C-alpha positions as CSV (number, residue, x, y, z in Angstrom):
1,M,0.0,0.0,0.0
2,S,1.5,3.3,-1.0
3,S,1.6,6.4,1.2
4,K,1.1,9.9,-0.1
5,L,3.0,12.7,1.6
6,I,0.7,15.7,2.1
7,Q,2.5,19.0,2.4
8,P,0.9,21.5,4.8
9,P,-0.2,24.8,3.3
10,S,2.2,27.6,3.5
11,M,1.8,30.4,6.1
12,A,0.8,32.8,3.4
13,A,-1.8,30.5,1.9
14,S,-3.2,29.8,5.4
15,R,-3.4,33.5,6.1
16,G,-5.2,34.1,2.8
17,A,-7.7,31.3,3.4
18,I,-8.5,32.6,6.9
19,S,-8.8,36.1,5.5
20,R,-11.2,34.9,2.7
21,R,-13.4,33.0,5.1
22,T,-13.6,35.6,7.8
23,G,-13.2,39.0,6.1
24,N,-12.8,41.7,8.7
25,A,-14.5,39.6,11.4
26,K,-12.5,37.7,14.0
27,M,-12.5,33.9,13.9
28,L,-12.7,32.3,17.3
29,L,-11.3,28.9,18.1
30,S,-13.1,27.7,21.1
31,F,-12.2,24.8,23.4
32,S,-14.7,23.6,26.0
33,N,-14.1,21.5,28.9
34,S,-16.6,19.5,31.0
35,N,-17.2,22.6,33.1
36,R,-18.2,24.6,30.1
37,K,-15.4,27.0,30.4
38,T,-14.3,28.4,27.1
39,L,-10.9,29.6,26.0
40,S,-10.8,31.8,23.0
41,F,-8.0,33.1,20.7
42,S,-8.3,35.6,17.9
43,D,-7.5,34.7,14.3
44,N,-4.1,36.4,14.3
45,P,-1.8,33.4,13.9
46,F,0.9,35.1,16.0
47,R,-1.5,35.3,19.0
48,L,-2.2,31.5,18.9
49,R,1.1,30.9,20.7
50,P,1.8,33.9,22.9
51,M,5.4,34.5,23.9
52,F,6.5,36.0,27.2
53,I,9.9,37.6,27.3
54,G,11.4,38.0,30.8
55,K,14.6,39.5,32.0
56,V,16.7,37.1,33.9
57,T,18.9,38.7,36.4
58,E,22.0,36.9,37.4
59,Q,22.9,37.0,41.1
60,S,26.3,38.4,41.6
61,S,28.6,37.4,44.4
62,A,29.5,41.1,44.9
63,S,27.1,43.1,47.0
64,S,25.2,46.0,45.5
65,P,25.9,49.5,46.8
66,N,22.7,49.5,48.8
67,E,23.5,46.1,50.3
68,Q,26.9,47.3,51.2
69,Q,25.5,50.4,52.9
70,E,23.1,48.3,54.9
71,E,25.9,46.1,56.0
72,E,28.0,49.1,57.0
73,K,25.1,50.4,59.1
74,D,25.5,47.4,61.4
75,I,29.2,47.9,62.0
76,A,29.9,48.9,65.6
77,V,31.8,52.1,66.4
78,S,34.5,50.1,68.2
79,Q,35.1,48.0,65.1
80,I,35.3,51.1,62.9
81,K,37.8,52.7,65.4
82,E,39.9,49.5,65.3
83,E,40.0,49.5,61.5
84,L,40.8,53.3,61.5
85,Y,43.7,52.9,63.9
86,E,45.0,50.0,61.8
87,S,44.8,52.1,58.6
88,L,46.7,55.0,60.2
89,K,49.7,52.8,61.0
90,G,52.9,53.9,59.3
91,I,51.7,57.1,57.6
92,N,53.0,59.6,60.1
93,R,49.5,61.3,60.5
94,G,49.4,61.9,56.7
95,I,51.5,65.0,57.1
96,F,53.9,64.0,54.4
97,G,51.3,62.6,52.0
98,V,49.3,59.4,51.7
99,K,48.6,57.2,48.7
100,S,45.2,57.7,47.1
101,D,43.8,54.3,47.9
102,K,44.9,54.6,51.6
103,K,43.4,58.1,51.8
104,A,40.1,56.8,50.4
105,E,40.1,54.0,52.9
106,I,40.6,56.4,55.8
107,E,38.0,58.8,54.5
108,R,35.4,55.9,54.3
109,L,36.1,55.0,57.9
110,V,35.9,58.6,59.0
111,E,32.5,59.0,57.3
112,L,31.2,55.8,59.0
113,L,32.1,57.3,62.3
114,E,30.4,60.6,61.4
115,C,27.2,58.7,60.6
116,R,27.3,57.3,64.2
117,N,28.2,60.6,66.0
118,P,27.0,60.2,69.6
119,T,27.3,64.0,70.1
120,P,25.4,65.6,67.2
121,E,25.4,69.0,68.9
122,P,28.9,69.2,70.4
123,T,29.0,73.0,71.0
124,G,26.1,72.4,73.5
125,E,28.3,70.0,75.4
126,L,31.5,71.9,75.6
127,E,32.7,69.9,78.6
128,K,33.3,67.0,76.3
129,I,35.5,69.1,74.0
130,G,37.7,70.7,76.7
131,G,41.1,69.3,77.4
132,C,44.1,68.1,75.4
133,W,43.9,66.3,72.1
134,R,46.6,64.7,69.9
135,L,46.4,64.7,66.1
136,I,46.6,61.2,64.6
137,Y,45.5,62.1,61.1
138,S,45.1,65.1,58.9
139,T,44.7,65.8,55.2
140,I,46.9,68.9,55.6
141,T,50.3,68.0,54.0
142,V,53.8,69.3,53.9
143,L,55.3,68.3,50.6
144,G,58.1,69.1,48.1
145,S,59.8,72.5,48.5
146,K,57.8,73.3,51.6
147,R,59.1,70.3,53.4
148,T,62.7,71.1,52.3
149,K,62.5,74.8,53.4
150,L,61.2,73.8,56.8
151,G,64.1,71.2,57.2
152,L,61.5,68.4,57.8
153,R,63.4,65.9,55.7
154,D,66.6,65.2,57.7
155,F,67.5,68.1,60.0
156,V,64.1,68.6,61.9
157,S,61.7,65.9,63.0
158,L,58.1,66.6,63.6
159,G,56.8,65.3,66.9
160,D,53.3,65.4,68.4
161,L,50.8,67.9,67.2
162,L,48.6,68.8,70.2
163,Q,45.4,70.8,70.6
164,Q,44.7,72.2,74.1
165,I,41.2,73.6,74.5
166,D,40.3,75.9,77.4
167,I,36.5,76.1,77.5
168,A,36.4,78.7,80.3
169,Q,38.7,81.1,78.4
170,G,37.3,80.3,75.0
171,K,40.9,79.7,73.8
172,T,42.7,77.0,72.0
173,V,46.5,76.4,71.8
174,H,47.9,74.4,69.0
175,V,51.3,72.9,69.8
176,L,53.7,71.5,67.2
177,K,56.6,69.5,68.8
178,F,60.0,69.5,67.1
179,D,63.2,67.6,67.6
180,V,66.3,69.2,66.0
181,R,69.3,67.1,65.4
182,G,72.6,68.6,66.3
183,L,71.3,71.2,68.8
184,N,71.0,68.8,71.7
185,L,67.4,69.9,72.2
186,L,65.2,67.5,74.1
187,D,62.3,69.3,72.4
188,G,61.2,72.5,70.8
189,E,57.8,73.7,70.0
190,F,55.7,76.1,67.9
191,R,52.7,77.4,69.7
192,I,49.7,79.1,68.0
193,V,47.2,80.7,70.4
194,A,43.7,81.3,69.0
195,A,40.2,82.2,70.3
196,F,37.0,80.5,69.3
197,K,33.3,81.3,69.4
198,I,30.3,79.1,68.8
199,I,28.5,79.8,65.5
200,S,26.2,76.7,65.2
201,K,25.3,73.5,67.0
202,S,28.4,71.8,65.6
203,S,30.7,74.5,64.5
204,V,33.1,77.2,65.9
205,E,34.9,80.1,64.3
206,I,38.6,80.2,65.2
207,T,40.5,83.5,65.3
208,Y,44.3,83.6,65.3
209,E,45.9,85.7,68.1
210,S,49.6,84.9,68.4
211,S,52.4,82.4,67.8
212,T,55.8,81.7,69.3
213,I,58.6,79.3,68.8
214,M,60.7,78.0,71.8
215,P,63.6,77.9,72.5
216,D,65.4,80.7,70.7
217,Q,67.7,78.4,68.9
218,L,64.7,76.9,67.1
219,M,63.4,80.4,66.3
220,N,66.7,81.1,64.5
221,I,66.1,78.0,62.3
222,F,62.5,78.9,61.3
223,R,62.8,82.7,61.2
224,K,63.0,82.9,57.4
225,N,60.1,80.6,57.0
226,M,57.8,81.6,59.8
227,N,55.0,82.7,57.4
228,L,55.3,79.3,55.6
229,L,55.0,77.4,58.9
230,L,52.1,79.5,60.1
231,G,50.4,79.3,56.7
232,I,50.4,75.5,57.0
233,F,49.3,75.1,60.6
234,N,47.3,78.2,61.3
235,P,43.8,76.9,62.5
236,E,42.0,80.2,61.8
237,G,38.6,79.8,60.2
238,L,35.5,77.6,60.4
239,F,35.9,74.3,62.2
240,E,33.1,71.8,62.4
241,I,33.2,69.0,64.9
242,S,31.6,66.1,63.0
243,Y,32.3,63.3,65.5
244,L,32.9,63.4,69.2
245,D,33.0,60.8,72.0
246,E,35.0,60.4,75.2
247,D,38.4,59.7,73.4
248,L,38.1,60.6,69.7
249,Q,37.3,63.7,67.8
250,V,36.8,64.3,64.1
251,G,36.6,67.7,62.6
252,R,36.6,69.5,59.2
253,D,37.8,73.0,58.5
254,G,36.4,75.5,56.0
255,K,38.9,74.3,53.4
256,G,37.7,70.7,53.5
257,N,40.6,69.3,55.5
258,V,39.9,66.4,57.8
259,F,41.4,66.1,61.3
260,V,41.2,63.1,63.6
261,L,42.4,63.6,67.2
262,E,42.5,61.4,70.2
263,R,42.3,62.5,73.8
264,T,45.6,62.6,75.7
265,E,47.0,64.0,78.9
266,K,48.3,67.5,78.8
267,P,52.1,67.4,78.6
């Protein structure tokens, strides 16, 4: 018995046949089940088999920025401080420059602290600000020819940078300690005396009053570059206290510089 292969009509032919039979009317193909529910499809052949296009999102092992922010919210202040102190090791307070990736890391940790500031209105709690603080990081730098002119490469070593705040007098004294090789000086220092007044819940305005270098031998070294020295370390201007607790202070001046200080005993 022979078999005859029957070719299905082409799409164009089928479309034409449908068009001739139905005209402008819609042809409905109905399917009924035992519950008499009917499913209907229009005569458009492309609607007989609807397609759904969805976007598949691959899960990445890396956290999204929002997820990272949520995770950072849960980090305790003590952990942030620990990471900050670890980041500050070996950079000499940043005075002589810091690599960009290290600077970005420190800035991130500082911002995390600022988001957790336990003293949002520090000028209303001045007793927490008073006392002596030691600088452990600053974005102020002494580089290139400035460092050479001040002898801060080999001849002069920069020691502690202290901030002594007298709340009762409304004064602040900034002390830069120096050790000069060859002069048999146990220490020398550059003092800047300034007054401050409260201008907002978190900011003060600092006004320069005077500066001195002791002993006289040290003054002879810096005499020609006093203006340079003062220009770098003069605290005059706006100062915002962006984080303050019992032993750590973070501040930003009007030029955008960042200062991180830890509480210490007055020398």
